[in-house]
C-alpha positions in Angstrom: 73.9 2.4 -90.3 73.3 -0.9 -88.8 74.0 -2.4 -92.3 77.5 -0.6 -91.7 78.1 -3.2 -88.8 76.2 -5.9 -90.3 78.1 -6.0 -93.6 81.4 -6.8 -91.7 81.2 -6.7 -88.1 81.3 -10.3 -88.5 81.4 -11.2 -84.9 79.8 -11.4 -81.5 81.2 -13.5 -78.7 81.5 -16.6 -76.7 84.1 -19.0 -76.7 85.7 -21.9 -75.2 88.6 -21.5 -73.1 90.3 -24.5 -71.5 92.0 -22.1 -69.0 88.7 -21.0 -67.7 87.0 -22.8 -64.9 84.2 -25.2 -65.9 80.9 -23.9 -64.6 78.1 -26.5 -64.7 76.8 -26.8 -68.2 79.1 -24.0 -69.8 82.1 -26.2 -70.6 84.8 -24.4 -72.5 86.7 -27.4 -73.5 89.2 -28.0 -76.3 86.5 -28.9 -78.9 84.7 -25.7 -78.2 87.8 -23.8 -78.5 88.8 -25.4 -81.8 85.3 -24.7 -83.1 85.4 -21.1 -82.1 88.8 -20.6 -83.7 87.7 -22.3 -86.9 84.7 -19.9 -87.1 87.1 -16.9 -87.0 89.3 -18.5 -89.6 86.0 -18.7 -91.6 86.6 -22.6 -91.9 82.9 -23.2 -90.9 83.0 -26.9 -92.0 85.8 -27.5 -89.6 83.8 -25.6 -86.9 80.8 -27.9 -87.6 82.9 -31.1 -87.2 84.3 -30.0 -83.9 80.9 -29.1 -82.7 79.5 -32.4 -83.8 82.1 -34.2 -81.8 81.3 -32.1 -78.7 77.5 -32.8 -79.1 78.2 -36.6 -79.2 80.5 -36.5 -76.1 78.7 -33.9 -74.0 75.1 -33.2 -75.4 74.4 -31.1 -72.3 77.2 -28.6 -72.8 75.4 -25.2 -73.1 78.2 -23.8 -75.2 76.7 -25.7 -78.1 73.8 -23.5 -79.0 75.9 -20.5 -78.7 78.5 -21.9 -81.1 75.8 -23.1 -83.4 74.7 -19.5 -83.6 78.1 -18.3 -84.5 78.3 -20.8 -87.3 75.0 -19.5 -88.7 75.9 -16.0 -88.2 79.1 -16.2 -90.2 77.5 -18.4 -92.8 75.0 -15.7 -93.5 77.5 -12.8 -93.3 79.8 -14.6 -95.9 77.0 -15.7 -98.2 74.6 -12.7 -97.8 71.9 -15.2 -98.8 68.4 -14.0 -98.1 67.1 -17.5 -98.8 69.4 -19.0 -96.2 68.6 -16.2 -93.7 64.9 -17.1 -94.1 65.5 -20.7 -93.2 68.1 -20.2 -90.4 66.6 -17.4 -88.5 64.1 -20.0 -87.1 67.1 -21.4 -85.0 67.2 -18.5 -82.7 64.2 -19.2 -80.5 65.2 -22.9 -80.0 68.7 -21.9 -78.8 67.4 -19.2 -76.5 64.9 -21.7 -75.0 67.6 -24.2 -74.2 69.9 -21.5 -72.6 67.1 -20.2 -70.4 67.3 -23.6 -68.6 71.2 -23.3 -68.3 73.1 -22.5 -65.1 72.0 -19.0 -64.1 74.8 -18.7 -61.6 77.4 -18.5 -64.5 78.4 -15.1 -66.0 77.8 -16.8 -69.4 74.1 -17.4 -68.7 72.9 -13.9 -69.6 75.9 -13.2 -71.8 75.2 -16.0 -74.2 71.5 -15.0 -74.6 72.7 -11.4 -75.3 75.2 -12.5 -77.9 72.6 -14.6 -79.8 70.2 -11.6 -79.7 72.9 -9.2 -80.9 74.0 -11.5 -83.8 70.6 -11.8 -85.1 70.0 -8.2 -84.9 73.2 -7.5 -87.0 72.0 -10.0 -89.6 68.4 -8.6 -89.8 69.8 -5.2 -90.7 71.3 -6.5 -93.8 67.8 -7.6 -95.0 65.7 -4.7 -93.8 64.0 -6.3 -90.7 64.7 -3.1 -88.7 61.9 -3.4 -86.1 62.9 -7.0 -85.1 66.6 -5.9 -85.1 65.8 -3.0 -82.7 63.9 -5.4 -80.3 66.9 -7.7 -80.3 69.3 -4.9 -79.6 67.1 -3.8 -76.7 67.1 -7.3 -75.4 70.8 -7.7 -75.7 71.4 -4.4 -74.1 69.2 -5.2 -71.1 70.9 -8.7 -70.7 74.4 -7.2 -70.8 73.6 -4.5 -68.4 72.0 -6.9 -65.9 75.1 -9.2 -66.3 77.4 -6.3 -65.6 75.7 -5.7 -62.3 75.8 -9.3 -61.3 79.3 -9.9 -62.5 81.1 -6.4 -62.6 84.5 -8.0 -63.1 83.5 -10.1 -66.2 85.2 -8.1 -69.0 83.4 -9.6 -71.9 80.2 -7.7 -71.1 82.1 -4.6 -72.5 82.3 -6.0 -75.9 78.7 -6.0 -76.7 77.9 -2.9 -74.6 80.8 -1.0 -76.2 79.5 -1.9 -79.7 75.9 -1.0 -78.9 77.0 2.3 -77.5 79.3 3.2 -80.2 77.1 2.3 -83.1 73.8 3.7 -81.8 75.5 7.0 -80.6 76.6 7.6 -84.2 73.6 6.3 -86.0 72.0 8.7 -88.4 68.2 9.3 -88.5 66.5 6.6 -90.3 64.4 3.5 -90.0 66.5 1.6 -87.4 67.1 4.7 -85.3 63.5 5.4 -85.4 62.6 1.8 -84.3 65.2 2.0 -81.5 63.9 5.4 -80.2 60.5 3.8 -79.9 61.9 1.1 -77.5 64.0 3.7 -75.6 67.5 2.8 -76.7 70.2 5.5 -77.2 73.8 5.2 -77.5 77.0 7.1 -76.4 79.7 6.9 -79.0 82.6 8.1 -76.8 81.7 5.7 -74.0 81.4 2.8 -76.4 84.7 3.4 -78.1 86.5 3.8 -74.8 85.1 0.5 -73.5 86.1 -1.4 -76.7 89.6 0.1 -76.7 90.2 -0.8 -73.1 89.0 -4.3 -73.8 91.2 -4.7 -77.0 94.2 -3.4 -75.1 93.9 -5.7 -72.1 92.0 -8.8 -73.0 95.1 -10.7 -74.3 96.6 -10.4 -70.9 93.7 -12.1 -69.2 92.3 -15.7 -69.0 90.0 -14.5 -71.8 92.7 -14.0 -74.4 90.9 -16.2 -77.0 88.5 -13.4 -77.4 91.2 -11.0 -78.6 90.6 -11.4 -82.3 86.8 -10.8 -81.9 87.5 -7.8 -79.7 90.0 -6.4 -82.2 87.7 -6.9 -85.1 84.8 -5.0 -83.5 87.0 -2.1 -82.3 88.9 -1.4 -85.5 85.8 -1.8 -87.7 83.8 0.6 -85.7 86.7 3.1 -85.8 86.8 2.9 -89.6 83.2 2.4 -90.4 81.2 4.2 -87.7 83.3 7.0 -86.2 85.7 7.3 -89.1 88.7 7.9 -86.9 91.7 9.4 -88.8 93.9 6.8 -87.1 91.7 3.8 -88.0 94.1 2.3 -90.5 97.1 2.6 -88.2 95.2 1.1 -85.3 93.9 -1.7 -87.5 97.4 -2.7 -88.6 98.5 -2.6 -84.9 95.6 -4.6 -83.5 95.5 -7.2 -86.3 99.2 -8.0 -86.1 98.5 -10.5 -83.3 95.9 -12.4 -85.4 97.0 -15.5 -87.1 97.7 -15.5 -90.8 95.3 -18.3 -91.3 92.3 -16.0 -90.4 90.3 -15.0 -93.6 88.6 -12.5 -91.4 91.9 -10.8 -90.8 92.5 -10.3 -94.4 88.9 -9.0 -94.8 89.1 -6.5 -92.0 92.6 -5.3 -93.2 91.4 -4.9 -96.7 88.1 -3.2 -95.8 89.6 -0.7 -93.5 92.4 0.0 -96.0 89.9 0.9 -98.7 87.8 2.9 -96.3 90.7 5.0 -95.3 92.3 5.7 -98.8 95.0 2.9 -98.8 93.8 1.0 -101.9 97.4 -0.3 -102.7 97.6 -1.9 -99.3 94.1 -3.3 -99.7 95.1 -5.0 -103.0 98.1 -6.6 -101.2 96.0 -7.9 -98.3 93.5 -9.4 -100.7 96.0 -11.0 -103.0 97.8 -12.6 -100.1 94.6 -13.7 -98.2 94.5 -17.5 -97.2 92.8 -19.7 -99.8 91.7 -23.3 -100.1 88.7 -25.6 -99.9 88.5 -25.4 -96.1 87.5 -21.8 -96.2 84.0 -20.5 -96.6 83.2 -18.9 -100.0 83.3 -15.1 -99.5 82.5 -13.5 -102.8 82.4 -10.0 -101.2 86.2 -10.1 -101.1 86.2 -10.1 -104.9 84.0 -7.0 -104.8 86.5 -5.4 -102.5 89.4 -6.3 -104.7 87.5 -4.7 -107.7 86.9 -1.5 -105.7 90.6 -1.3 -104.7 91.9 -1.9 -108.3 89.5 0.5 -109.8 90.5 3.2 -107.3 93.8 3.2 -108.9 92.3 3.1 -112.4 93.5 -0.5 -112.9 90.9 -1.8 -115.4 91.6 -5.3 -114.5 89.0 -4.6 -111.7 86.5 -5.8 -114.3 87.7 -9.4 -113.7 87.1 -9.1 -110.0 83.6 -7.6 -110.4 82.6 -10.2 -112.8 83.8 -13.0 -110.4 81.8 -11.4 -107.7 78.6 -11.2 -109.7 79.1 -14.8 -111.0 79.7 -16.4 -107.5 77.6 -14.1 -105.3 74.4 -15.7 -103.8 73.6 -12.8 -101.9 71.4 -9.7 -102.2 73.8 -6.7 -101.7 76.4 -4.9 -103.9 74.9 -6.2 -107.1 73.8 -2.7 -108.3 77.1 -1.1 -107.1 79.2 -3.8 -108.9 77.2 -3.2 -112.1 77.7 0.5 -111.9 81.3 0.1 -111.4 81.6 -2.1 -114.5 79.9 0.7 -116.3 82.5 3.3 -115.0 85.2 1.0 -116.4 83.5 1.0 -119.8 83.2 4.9 -119.4 87.0 5.2 -118.7 87.5 3.2 -121.9 85.4 5.7 -123.7 82.6 3.2 -124.4 79.5 5.2 -123.4 77.1 2.7 -125.0 78.6 -0.2 -122.8 78.2 2.2 -119.8 74.6 2.7 -120.6 74.1 -1.1 -120.6 75.6 -1.6 -117.2 73.7 1.5 -115.8 70.5 -0.2 -116.9 71.6 -3.3 -115.0 72.4 -1.2 -111.9 68.8 0.0 -112.1 67.0 -3.2 -112.8 69.1 -5.8 -110.9 69.7 -6.4 -107.3 68.1 -4.8 -104.3 68.3 -1.6 -102.2 68.9 -2.8 -98.7 72.1 -1.0 -98.3 73.2 2.6 -99.1 75.8 1.6 -101.6 73.1 0.0 -103.8 70.6 2.8 -103.2 73.3 5.3 -104.3 74.3 3.1 -107.3 70.6 3.0 -108.5 70.4 6.8 -108.2 73.5 7.4 -110.1 72.6 5.0 -112.8 69.4 6.9 -113.3 71.2 10.2 -113.6 73.3 11.8 -116.3 76.4 10.0 -117.5 79.4 11.1 -115.4 82.1 13.2 -116.6 85.0 11.0 -117.4 87.8 13.2 -115.9 85.8 13.9 -112.7 85.0 10.2 -112.4 88.7 9.3 -112.6 89.6 12.0 -110.1 87.0 10.8 -107.9 88.2 7.2 -107.9 91.9 8.2 -107.4 91.0 10.5 -104.6 89.0 7.7 -102.8 91.8 5.3 -103.3 94.5 7.7 -101.8 96.1 8.5 -105.0 96.0 12.2 -104.4 98.8 13.4 -106.7 97.4 11.6 -109.7 94.0 13.0 -109.0 95.5 16.5 -108.7 97.3 16.1 -112.1 94.1 15.1 -113.8 92.4 18.3 -112.5 95.3 20.8 -112.7 94.5 21.7 -116.4 90.9 22.2 -115.8 88.6 25.1 -114.7 85.0 25.4 -113.7 84.2 26.8 -117.1 85.2 23.5 -118.6 82.1 21.8 -117.1 78.7 22.4 -118.5 76.4 21.6 -115.5 76.1 22.9 -112.0 76.5 19.4 -110.7 79.9 18.9 -112.5 81.1 22.5 -111.5 80.2 21.6 -107.9 81.9 18.4 -108.0 85.0 19.9 -109.5 85.2 22.4 -106.6 84.6 19.6 -104.1 87.3 17.4 -105.6 89.8 20.2 -105.4 88.8 20.7 -101.8 89.4 17.1 -101.1 92.9 17.1 -102.7 93.9 20.3 -101.0 92.8 19.0 -97.6 94.5 15.6 -98.2 97.7 17.4 -99.0 97.6 19.6 -95.9 96.5 22.8 -97.7 93.7 23.7 -95.4 93.2 27.3 -96.6 92.8 26.2 -100.2 90.5 23.4 -99.2 88.3 25.9 -97.3 88.0 28.1 -100.4 87.1 25.2 -102.6 84.6 23.7 -100.1 83.0 27.1 -99.8 82.5 27.3 -103.6 81.1 23.8 -103.6 78.7 24.7 -100.8 77.6 27.8 -102.7 77.1 26.4 -106.1 75.6 23.0 -105.0 73.4 23.9 -102.1 70.1 23.3 -104.1 71.3 20.2 -105.9 70.4 16.6 -104.9 74.1 15.5 -105.1 76.0 15.2 -101.8 78.9 17.5 -102.8 77.6 20.6 -101.0 76.6 18.8 -97.8 79.8 17.0 -97.5 81.8 20.2 -98.2 80.0 21.8 -95.4 80.7 18.8 -93.1 84.5 18.8 -94.0 84.6 22.6 -93.4 83.3 21.9 -89.9 86.0 19.2 -89.3 88.8 21.6 -90.6 87.6 24.4 -88.3 87.1 22.0 -85.4 90.6 20.6 -85.7 91.9 24.2 -85.9 90.1 25.0 -82.6 87.8 27.6 -84.2 84.6 26.4 -82.6 82.3 29.1 -83.8 83.2 28.6 -87.5 82.9 24.8 -87.0 79.5 25.2 -85.4 78.3 27.4 -88.4 79.6 24.8 -90.9 77.9 21.9 -89.2 74.7 23.8 -89.0 75.0 24.7 -92.6 75.4 21.0 -93.4 72.4 20.0 -91.3 70.2 22.6 -93.0 70.8 21.1 -96.4 68.0 18.7 -97.2 66.9 16.3 -99.9 70.4 15.2 -101.1 72.4 12.0 -101.5 73.6 10.3 -98.2 71.6 12.9 -96.2 71.1 10.7 -93.1 74.7 9.7 -92.7 76.2 13.1 -93.5 73.7 14.9 -91.2 74.5 12.3 -88.6 78.2 13.1 -88.7 77.5 16.8 -88.5 75.3 16.3 -85.5 78.1 14.3 -83.9 80.4 17.3 -84.6 78.2 19.7 -82.9 78.1 17.4 -79.8 81.9 17.4 -79.7 82.0 21.1 -79.7 80.0 21.5 -76.4 82.2 19.0 -74.4 
């Protein structure tokens, strides 16, 4: 799940505040502040220019290596380039070596080193370097905890500590979690979320207000992508309202959370109105997001967005998924041969560093999707529940020829019923999906059990919720197994509080 933060947690922290006292070599002056703000607008060329000016005027300023790392970090997150990653990752040790000689009496001394380690951990997760990422997370965690003991009133420690706790506490079993368990790192999701929420709610009222955008980004991203808080969209809109319209990261965050929470129409608006111009760093992933949002409402002009992404993308992720979605567009147009061509590309092109591409490759290798179920799936994901219901209302399980399609039919009806507040009908449909699909590799049965657990938990029926979560965990060898099982385990933990 590190990928989940990696793909868009696009920030860790340190900045330059002219309102802060200057401590030895950590000089938070105007050049540094302008460089930092340019980074968060994704105007990286401007950030480099401000930093070059600072380097000429005050080469001993130890904010320089930290801000250099910010620029590399966002460069890689926006480009997703493995080639650039292999070149730039050598900068880490040089910057840490310099910071070790900085002013150890400053609260930024350990903090800066922790931030650099955490940034590289997040980047490594995008390219499968899980053991190195685990070691860097352990180092960042230790540095931040030590800094919190030395400077208990320094609030910025809670940004990294909260992020580490929230993400690791929710992380499903897998390569990264295994690596972290070896080095003795565990998380606490509730504690992490509480730390981040407090910081997001208070930092703008302190001398550290320049860190607000970064804090809000971390907090709302984790709500949507890690803990899947039902209020994630509303909180994202609330906390991003204070971020300047010139920030491309603001548009990204709003659109990403909108798509994750079933507000695809809003995501399209955010992406259409995003700031543009030559000063901004290329960010092809935003074209991919636009394609997802458009396709979720069955707007087949999504084809143009996916083609732009594949043409301009220099990275390694989402290639398989974009090709599969182009295939879905062909299938919706009733062009099965064209679908087969794109399915072939989804299998042969791109990489499988992230779950989206792993899933795309698996789906491309399976049977051709049922057109009606595919459209209902997209509409439901996009928040167009009534349209999805209209597609399925004339259908019955007998209309579908395979166990997989009958299971998905029941699952889709369950999602529609749940989304429209009809919990009893949702329970019946989910139970059908669980029964018919428990031995299939598709994820529908496991996710049906997970959603049953959440319905019962919200209703206060702890025993039925426990049974549902345990049923979910007992299902093995299905799609998204680690993430679905991780959510079910988190549900069981909540029940014993």
